DOLUMRO-172784 format. One line per field, with one value per atom (N, C-alpha, C): x, y, z. Coordinates in steps of 0.1 Angstrom, whole numbers, plus 2048, in hexadecimal, padded with zeros to 3 digits. Layout:
<sites>
x	c(X	...)
y	c(Y	...)
z	c(Z	...)
</sites>
This chain:
<sites>
x	c(518	515	510	505	4FF	507	508	50F	505	508	4FE	4FC	504	502	4F9	4F6	4EE	4DF	4D8	4C9	4C2	4B7	4AE	4A1	49B	48E	484	47C	472	464	45A	44C	445	43B	432	42A	42A	424	415	40E	3FF	3FA	403	3FF	3F9	3F5	3EF	3F9	3F6	3FF	40D	417	424	423	429	428	41D	414	409	40C	416	41A	429	42D	43B	444	451	45B	460	465	46A	478	481	48F	492	49A	49D	4AC	4B3	4C1	4C2	4CD	4CE	4CF	4D3	4D4	4C9	4BE	4B3	4A7	49F	493	486	488	47D	482	479	47C	47E	484	486	47A	46E	462	45A	461	45B	454	453	44C	455	450	459	45E	46A	470	467	461	459	44D	449	43D	441	44E	453	458	458	45D	464	46A	471	467	46A	462	465	45C	45D	462	45E	460	46C	471	47C	478	46B	466	45D	45E	456	45B	452	456	45A	463	467	45F	45B	454	45A	453	458	45D	457	45C	46A	46B	478	483	480	48A	48E	484	487	490	48D	495	4A3	4A4	4B1	4BA	4B4	4BC	4C1	4B8	4BB	4C7	4C6	4D0	4DE	4DD	4EA	4F0	4E8	4ED	4F3	4ED	4F2	4FF	4FF	50B	517	515	520	526	51F	524	52D	52D	534	53E	54A	554	551	555	553	55C	557	560	568	575	57E	57A	57B	578	582	57D	586	58F	59B	5A5	5A7)
y	c(E42	E34	E2E	E26	E20	E14	E14	E09	DFE	DF2	DE7	DE3	DE8	DE5	DEF	DFA	E05	E02	E04	E02	E0F	E11	E1D	E18	E20	E1D	E26	E21	E29	E25	E2E	E2C	E29	E21	E1E	E2B	E2F	E3C	E3C	E31	E31	E30	E31	E2F	E3C	E3B	E47	E51	E58	E62	E5B	E63	E5E	E59	E4D	E47	E3C	E3C	E32	E26	E27	E1B	E18	E0C	E09	E0D	E0E	E11	E03	E04	DF7	DF9	DEF	DEF	DEC	DF4	DF1	DF4	DEB	DEE	DF9	E00	E0B	E06	DFA	DF5	DEB	DEB	DE1	DE8	DDF	DE4	DE3	DDB	DD9	DD8	DDB	DDA	DCB	DC9	DBB	DB3	DB9	DB2	DB2	DB7	DB6	DC2	DCD	DD9	DE0	DE3	DE9	DF7	DFA	E07	E13	E12	E1D	E20	E16	E18	E1E	E20	E25	E33	E3B	E48	E4B	E56	E5A	E5C	E57	E59	E66	E6B	E78	E78	E6D	E6D	E65	E67	E60	E54	E53	E49	E3F	E3E	E34	E26	E1C	E0E	E08	DFE	DF7	DEB	DE7	DDB	DCF	DC7	DBB	DB1	DB0	DA7	DAC	DB9	DBE	DBB	DBC	DB9	DAB	DA2	D93	D90	D96	D94	D9A	DA5	DAC	DA3	D9D	D94	D87	D82	D76	D7A	D85	D8A	D8C	D92	D94	D87	D7D	D70	D69	D69	D63	D6A	D77	D7F	D7B	D79	D76	D68	D60	D52	D52	D5D	D5D	D68	D65	D70	D7A	D86	D91	D8E	D8F	D8D	D99	D97	DA2	DA7	DB5	DBB	DB6	DB5	DB1	DBD	DB9	DC3	DC4)
z	c(415	413	420	41F	42A	430	43D	443	446	441	442	451	45A	468	46F	468	46E	46C	477	476	47A	474	478	47E	486	48C	485	47D	475	479	477	47A	46D	46E	462	45F	453	44F	451	44F	450	45E	468	476	47B	488	48E	493	49E	4A4	4A8	4A8	4AD	4BB	4BE	4CB	4CC	4C2	4C3	4BB	4B2	4AA	4AC	4AB	4AE	4A3	4A6	49C	497	48B	484	481	483	480	472	46B	45E	45C	455	452	447	448	43E	42F	42D	420	41C	424	422	41C	415	40F	418	423	42C	43B	444	452	456	462	466	467	469	46A	45C	452	444	43E	445	440	435	429	41F	423	420	424	41F	414	40F	418	420	429	436	438	445	444	44F	44F	45D	45E	46A	475	481	48D	494	49C	4A2	4B1	4B8	4C6	4CB	4D7	4DC	4E5	4E8	4F1	4EA	4DD	4D5	4D8	4D7	4D8	4CB	4CC	4BF	4BE	4B2	4AE	4B4	4BB	4C2	4B7	4AC	4A1	49C	49A	496	4A0	4AD	4B7	4B7	4B5	4B5	4A9	49D	491	493	49A	49C	4A4	4AF	4B7	4B0	4A7	49F	495	48F	486	48D	498	4A0	4A4	4A8	4AC	4A0	494	489	484	484	47F	488	494	49D	49A	493	490	484	47C	470	46F	46B	46A	45F	461	457	44B	43F	433	431	42D	42A	41D	41B	40E	403	3F7	3EC	3E8	3E4	3E0	3D1)
</sites>
């Protein structure tokens, strides 16, 4: 089962060679990256030195800031 706190860095499929396009952050339980690219348009990246999309990083920081303001709900029993 996907943990909603886990993110993956995937590359857009229609891009050029690995390393020439940025990676996009997507939560394991999401349908689109933080910057709005649909999951179906993304695939696993190959390199370890690829850059992450600036828009994804901006949205990631905003989400982390908002999440810290609200307590985690306890699971129903």
